[in-house]
N, C-alpha and C positions, 0 to 999 in steps of 0.2 A: 504492499499499500504506500501511495505518495502524498505528499501535501499538497493542497489546493495550488492551481496554476492560476494566478489572477492578472490580467492584462492590465499593464500601468494606466491604461486610460479610464478602466472601471471605478465605479465607486462602490466600494463595500463597506458599510457600518463595522467597526469593531465588536459591535455588541450582536452582529450576524455570526451564524455557527454554519460552517463548511466542513462537509465531510472529506473523508480521503478521495483523491483523485478527482476533486471537482475540478472543472474548467468554468471559470468567467471570461468572457470574450470582450472585446473592444466596447466601450462605451456603455456596458452594462451597469446597473443600478441594483443594488442589494442593500434593503434598509434594516435597521435594528430589528431584534425578535425574527427574522426569518431565519428558516433552518432548512439547510440543502443537504441530501443525502449522499453517499458515497457514489461516485461516478458519474454524479450528473453534469450534464451541462447548460450552459447560458450563453447562447449565441449573440453576435453584436445587437448591442441596443437592448437587449431583455430587461425589463423592469419586474422586480420584485418587491411587493410593499410589505410593510410590517403584517405579521400574522401569518405569512405565507408558508407550508411547509412543503418541500419537494422532495419526491420518494427517490431511492436509489436508482442510477441509471436514466432517469427522467432526463428528457431535453426540452429546454424552452428556447423556440425559435428567435429568430431576427425580431427585436422591435414587440415581441410580444410583451402585453402589461399584465401581471397577477397581482392581485388583493388590491385594486383601488376601492374607494368606498362604493357601497350600491347606490344604485339609481332607485330611491326608495325613500318617500318623504317620512316612513316611520324611523328612519336610521337617524339615531342622535349621537354617533362617535362611540358608541361601547365597543370595547374590544371583541373582535371577530377575526374569522380569517379564510383561508382557502387552503386545501389540501389536494397534492397533484400526487397519485398513484405511483409506484416503481413503475419505471420504464414507460410511462406515458409518453407522449411526443406532440408538443405544441408546434404548430409551424409559424409562418412570417404574420405578425400583426393581431395574433389570436388577444381578444380580450377577457379574463375572467374576474367577476368584482367578489369582494369578501360578502359574507353573508349579514343580513340585520338579526339583531339578537343576540346580546352577550353572551358570549363562547359558542357560538353558532359558526357554522363553518360552510361555505360551497366546497364540494368534492369533484375532483374529476378521477375516475379510479385508475388500476393500475392497466398498462399495456392499450390506453383508450389511445386514439389518433385524432387529434381537434386540427383541422386543416386552414388555411390562410383564411383569415378576416373573421374567423367564427366569433362569436360573442356567449358567454356564459353567465347570466344574471346570477344575482344573490340568491342563496340558500339552494340552489340547483345541485342536483345529484345525478352526475354520469357515471353509468356502471363501467365495470369492467370489460376492457378490451372491444368497447364499443366505439364507432366510427362518427365523426360530425364532419360532413364534408364541409367544402368551402362556402363561406358566408352563410351557415346555419346560425340562426338567432334564437337563443332561448329565454324565455320570460323568467321572472324570479319564481322559485320553488319548484321548477319542472324537473321529473324524475325521467332519466333516461336507460332503461334496463340494460344489464350486461350483454354485449355482443349485438345491440342494436344498431343499425345503419341508417342515418339520415343524410339523402342525398343533397346537394349544393342548393342553397337558397331557404332550407326549410325555416319556417317559422314557428316556434311553438307558443301558444298562449301560456300566460302564468298559472301555475297550479296544472298545467297540462302534464299527461304523461305518456312515455311509449315502452310498452312492454319489451321483454327478455327475446332477444333475437328476432325482433321486427324490423321490416324494413320501410322507410318511408321515401317515397320518390322525389326526385328533385322539384325545389320551387313550389313545395306543398306548403298549405297554411293550416294549424292544428289548433281549433279550439274546441277538441274533445280528445279523449285519450285514444291511442292505437294499441290493440290488443296484444300479448306476447303471441310470436309466432306467424303473425300476419303480415302482409302487405297493404300498405295505404298508398293514397295520391290524391293529389287534387286542392282544389282553393272553393269551399271547405273540404278539407281530407275526408276521403271515404275509403273503408274497408275493401277491397277487390276479391282477395283468396289468400289462401295459405302461402308464406314465404319459402315455398316448396325449395326454390334453389339454392337460398341459405340455408335451409335446415340440411337438405342433402351433403353440402359443402362440410358441415358441420359432424356428420354423419349418424345423423338421427334414424333410426331403425325404420324401414319402411311401415310396419305396424303401429307406432307411432305416430308417424306423419299420417296414416289413414285416419286415425283415432281423433288428431287434430282438425283434419280434413271435416270428418262428422261433428267435431265441437262447433266448429264455424258454420256450420250448415244449422246446427240446433240454434244457435246465438241469432242468425239472421231469420229464421222463424219463431223466434220465441217459444220453442221448445225447451221447456225447464226440465220436464220428467227425464227427456233425451240425454240432456247437458250432466244433470245429477248422476244417470245411470253412468256416463262415460268417466265424471269424475272421480267416482267410486272404483272405478278400474284403473285409470291412468293419471301418474301425479303430474303429468304436463298439463291435462285438460284440468286437473283441480288448481294448479296455478293459474291458467287462464280464467277459471270461473272465479277464482278469489281476487283476481285483480281486478274484474268488471265489477264486482261487488262492492269494492272500495273507491269507485270513482268518485271524485268531486264533480269533474266538468261532464261525466255521462261518456258513453263510448261513442265512436265515430258511427255514422251509420254505414250501411253496406249499400253498395251499387245496385244490386238485385236484392229481390225479396221473396223469390221463388223458392 
């Protein structure tokens, strides 16, 4: 293990904590109270504000800004922060705001990829291995499940949720929740079908995929009995059902109703 390497033009507060093998690039800014895990890389012009925690081997791209004050009228300057998981990758000009509420944290999970110009608002939670494509905009308190993929320019209303392993098509606008394992797109976004390609790439067994297809059909037809039957047999269907039951904004409609 080696000591951090800090470019002479970078500004690193003495109260910041830099782990072994951290690289801080030209003109980067690291405020006091920031913790950067071992092997993380802060590229040119990256800014980490007070209260930011960066996981091991994460990368903060050029001119990304993490931990600025939330755009929330309820925020009163209370201590809060942002957590970036291990190996997450923030690309150029990403912005992530710290949370509202004392001790609260905005979070981006391990191995997540956040592409150019995306924004993660206060109190949002982005799951492990998820992908936010270029110019995705997440409102406050949004939840993105593990492994979900949001296409370029997707906008998610505050308190909105995207379930695990779901796919949302480019330029969609979400004012309701997208179910786990599903494919949705449009403005307003509508469910189309199962995210079959994504599930196949993740190695989901054909019988599980079939059960999920049946479950989405039951949701579309409001067949509660069939959905409950499937949920008793398949944990993935039970996950989908539980997700829908705790929806705050409601679940996005389906394109077809048959």
